[in-house]
N, C-alpha and C positions, 0 to 999 in steps of 0.2 A: 300207226304208232304202237310200239310195244309197251305194255304195262304189266306189272307183276300180278299174277292171279291171287297171290296172297295179299289181301287188302291191308292186313295189319302191317306187313313190311312196307308196302307202298306208302301208306299214310305216314308212317314214322319217317320214311325216307324223305317225304315231301316236307314235313315239318314236325320236329320232335315234340312240339307243344300241343299237337292236335289230339284231342280226346276222341276215342273210337266208339263211345257209347251211342247206341241207337242205329249204327250202320248194319244193314241186313242184306240178304240176297235171296233171289229165287232163280232157279235154273230151268233152262229150256233145252230140249233136244230138237234140232232142226235137221231133217233128213231129205236128201235128194233121192227120189224113187227111181231115177232113170240111170242108164249107163252112159249118159252124156254129161260133159262139164256144164255146170250151172253157175255162170259168173254173175255176181251182183244180184242174187236171187232176192226178190222182194218179200219181206216178212212183216206181217201185221199181227200184233198181239192184242187181244181184247183185255182191257184192264179188269173187267169183272171176272174173266177166266183166270187171270193171274191171282186174283184175290181168293179163289178157291183153294189155291195152294198156300198163299201168304195173305191171310185176312187183313193184316195191317199194312198192306202194300200202299205206298204213297208215291204217285207218279210225278210229284212236283219237282223232284231232283233225283235223277237216275244216271247211272253209267252202265252202258251195255258193253260187255266184253265177250270174247270167244276164244276157244282153244281148238286144237286139232283133235281133241279127244272125242271118242264116240260114246263113252260111258262115264258115269259119275266117278267110278273108281279110277279110270285113266285120267280124268280131269283133275282129280285131287292130287295126282302125282306130278302134274305139270307145273313148273314154276313161272312160266311166262304166258301171258295172254294178250290178245290184240283188242284194243278199244275200237268199237264200231260207231260211227256217227249215228245218232238216233234223234227222234223227235216225238213229242207227245202231242196228240191232236185232240181237240175238243170238237166233236162232230156236230153236236146239237146246240152249241152256243150257250150252255149253262155255266160256263166257267170251270168245268171239271173235265179232266182228261178221260177220254173214252178208249183210245188206242195208242200203242207205241209202235212206231215203224222204224225199220232199219233194213240194210241190205248186207248179204253175206255171200262169199264165194264158196261153192261146194264142188267137190270132185265127183266123178261118177259113183253113184250109189253110196255117197259119203254121208255120215251123220256127224254133226258137230255140236258140242255142248256150248250153250250160250248162258252167261251169268248176267243177271241184272241186279246191280247194287242200288240200294235205295236207302234214304235216311235224311237226317237234318241237312238243310242246304249249306250250313256253315262248314260241314264236313265234306259233302259230296262235291260241291262247286269248286272247292280248293283244288281238286285233282282232275276234274272233268276238263277235257280239251275243248277249245273253241272250234266249231266245225264250220267250214266255208259254206256259204249259201250256194246250193246247186239247183234250186228251182225257184221260180217266181211266178206271181200272177198279179194282174192289175186290171182295173177298168178305166178306160179313157175314151173321151169323145174323139181324140185324135186317131185312134185305131178303130173307131166306130163300134166299140164293144168291149168284151171281156177277153183278155189274153192270158195264156199260161205257157210255161217254157221249162225245158231242161237246158243244160249248157250246149246241147247238140242242135236243138231245133225249137221253134216257137210256133204257136197256133193262136188264132183268135176267132171268136164267133161274133158275127154281126148281130148286135142287139137291136134288131128291127125285124120287119116281116120277112126279110131274106133268111135269117137264121142259119146261114151257111158258115162252114168252118174253113178258114184260110190258113196259109202256111207262110212263115218267115224262115228262109234258109239262112244258115250260118257258115261262113268260111273259117271262123275262128271260134273255138269253144269258149263261150262266156254267156252271161245273162244279158240280154239286149233289149228286153221289152221297154225298160225305162228310156233307153235311147230312142227307140222307134216312136214312143209316145211323147217325146219332147216337142215343144212348140216349134213349128217350122222345120223340123228335121225331115228331109226328103227320103223316107224309107223305101221308095220305089227305085231309087238310084243305086248304082254300083257303089260298093263299099268293101273294104277289106274285112269288115266284120260280117256283114250279111245284108239281106234286103227282102222285101216282098217278092216272092219268086213264082207265084201261081195266079192264074187268071181264072176266077170261078165263073163269071158270067151269071147265068140264071140257074146253074146247077146247085147241088147241095155241098160241093166242096169235098172234104174228107171227114168221114165219120160223124156227120151231123144226123139228126133224126128227122123223119118226116112220116106222114101217114100214107097209106096206099088205098085208094078208094075209086071204084068204077074204072079200074085199069089205069089209073094215073097217080102221080106223086102229088101230095098235098102238103105244102110247107106249113109250119106253125106261124101262120100270118094273121089269121082271123082269131085273135085272142083278146080277152078283156084287159089283161094286165100281165106285164113281164117283170120279174124280179131277178136280181143276181146277188150272189154272196161269195166272198172269198173265205173259205173255211180255214185254210192254213197254207203257209209257205215255209220252206226251210231247207235244211241240208239234205233231206231224204225225199220229200215229196211235196207237191202242191195239190190242193183240193179246191175246186170251185163248183158252185151250184147255180143252176138256172131254174126258174119256175115260170110256167105258162098257165095262168089261170083263165078259165073260160075259153078254152080252145074249141071253137065251133067246127065240128066235123059233120055237120048236116043232121044225121039222125041222132047224134049224141053230142054232149058238151062235156069236156073233161079238163082236169088239171094234170099237167105233165111236169115232172121234176127230173132234171138231168143232173147227174153228179159226174164230174170229170176229174180223174186222178192222174197226175203227171209225176212219174218217178224220176229221180236223178239219173242222168246218164243214158236215158232211153230215147229212142227215136219216135216214140208214140205215147198214146194215152189210153186209159180205160174210160169208157163212156157207159154209164148205167142209167136206166130210166125207170121211173115208177109212175103209174097212172092211177088216178082216183076220179070217179069210181071205176071199178073194173070195166075193161073195155074189150069188145070182141073185134075191134078194128085191127086190120093188119098194119104193121109199121115197116119202115125200110131204113136202111143205112147203106153207105157205099162210098164210091169215089166218082169224081168227075170223069166222064169219058171224053178223051181227046182224039180227034181224027188222026189216023195213022199210028196210034199207040195201041199195041195189042193187049188184050186182056188174058191173064192167066188165072186159073182157079183150081181149087182143090178137087180131088176126085172123091165122091161120096164113099164113106167107109162105114165102120160099125157105129153103134150108138154112142160111143165115146169120142167120136172124131170131132175135130175142129174144122169148120168150114171157113175158107178164106178166098178172097179175090184180090188180085194185084195187077198193077200196070208198071211198066218201066219204059221210058223213052224220052224223046225230045218234047217235053211239056212244061219247060221252064219259060215263063213269059219274059220278053225282053225288058231291059230297064226303062223306066219312065212311067209316070202316073197314067198316061193315056195309051200305053203300049198294049197291043193285043196279040202280036205275033210271037211265035215260039223262038227261043234262042237256038241257033244251029250249033251242034256240038256239045250241048249241055243236056244232061239227063236227070230225070226225077222219078223216083219210085214211090208209089202210093199203094197202100194195102189196108184192108179191114178184115178182121178175123172174129169169129164167134164160136162158142161151144153150145149155143142154143140149139135145140132140136125140136122140130125140124126147121130148116130154112129152105127157101126157094131162090135160086139165082134168077134175076130178071134184069131188065134194062129199059130205059126210055131213051129219048133222043139225046139227053144230056148226061146221063148217069149210068154207071154199072152198079147194080144193087143186089142186096139180098132182102127177101121179105120174110117176115116172121110174125107170130102172135105172142102175146105176153103169157108168161107163166106166173101165176099168183100176182098178177099186176105188175111184173117186173121183166126187164130184159137187159142185156149188156153185150158189149163188144170191145175190141181193141183196134185202134186206128194208128197207122204209122206211116212215116214218110222219110225219105233219104235223098239228099241232093248230092250229085257226084262231085260238087265243088266243096263239100264239107272238108274241113281240116287242111285246106290248101293255103291258109295263112296261119302263122303262129304268132301269138302276141307275147312279147317280153316286157316285163316291168322296166328294164333298163334299155335305153336307146342303143341300138347296135351301130356298127360302123357306117351304115348307109343313112344314119340319121332318122330312122323310123322305128317304131315299136313293132312293126309287122315284117315278117320275112317268111320265105318258104320253109316248111319243116325239113330237117335234114333227112328224116326217115318217116314213113307213114305212121300216123298215130294209131294205137290199138283201137280196134272197133270201127275204123273208118269204112264207109261203104261208097265205092266208086264204080261198081260194075253191076250189071243185071244179075250175074251169078251170085255176087255177095249179097245183093238185096233179097233175092229169093231164098237164100240160105238163112238170112235173118228172119224172114217171114216164117219159114218152117221151124226155126228155133223157137220163135214166139208161140207158134202153134203147139209145140211140144210142151212148153212151159204151161200153157193153158190146159192141155189135155192131161198132163201129169204134174200137178202143182206140188210144191214142196210140202212135206208133212211136219207139223209142229206139235210137240207134246210139252205141256207144262209138267215138270217133274215135282213130285211131292217132297220137296226138300228146301224149306225156308229156314234160314239160320241167321243168328245174330253174330256179327263179326266182332263187336265190342261188348264190354260188360256194362 
């Protein structure tokens, strides 16, 4: 949606009685350092960093806007700007905002100026748009653990000694975890929305964490206590956390904390871990290995490279709660990527993996999945002529992945995003819009 970058004009246009006193702004430069298009680039702003430029910054009520300008001078000359859905997240649970998150489209080597307006809620909230929810997370015994989702795909981790991560595929873009967690809803059965499409068995699924000891995978099974927490959900991202206290690894006992971040519109999630006390144990992540499904992986490059492994093939489980066989003619892509250095590709009977050691007690990776049936159903609020809300899309929706080539291209694009992240500068220009 377009809004005028001149906040004075916009506020007066919205309501002539509105007082502008106290409305301020801080400006950000967001740069794409690559010669590739960066659609819906994920941006996280630290509120303490914003306060270095604007000491009185208050995150309780903000509007994030952007222009096509690359400099402050160009930005000042532009009369229109675009409002970007945003959310403020409290990461530590103290009731105070720690980060602002939003997404922005960037062309090759493009820099765009972003303005964050802040001030009294009775002024800001009047003109801020309502943003649709595009991520969700919930804990339910029905799905046997903690789930998170974008409108494209959903995941869940089994909150028990399995600690595996499973996949819900979607035929229609929407948030579906509440439906899957509904009492008696058969989420293993076919539906125009989606279903449980993957059979994990005893593997780790996709993007879960395990230890590697004496040449074998050790799941987070022998633990004293498990905790979960939903940090945030909203129009931009969902954040969930898991804690495994007293994980017995034989020679040592550790506490491991997982943080999972799911961004809107994405096929995957970031998974970061932290271990206390520091551990010399090797850890692993990866994807389930399926018979007859070939593994692809990155070629080792320089020190800045991103390592990845990926599979694509007929590894979609047939409908039904007890089904184990794969669906003929349906394909699923799985991938895990990391810019940790070094990593070792390895495998066991059930999994394709990479092994790594922690750096400063931490590690992280990105896990993604794409079902070739995604976007094959379109949902309309109004009932169509066939008497159903669902129908075949007239044209393929942007971003749909239905072939191996498209999936590997998405994996390589994600690798580029991780290798060359966007560059964010908080500009030294905080100003009051009203007297």
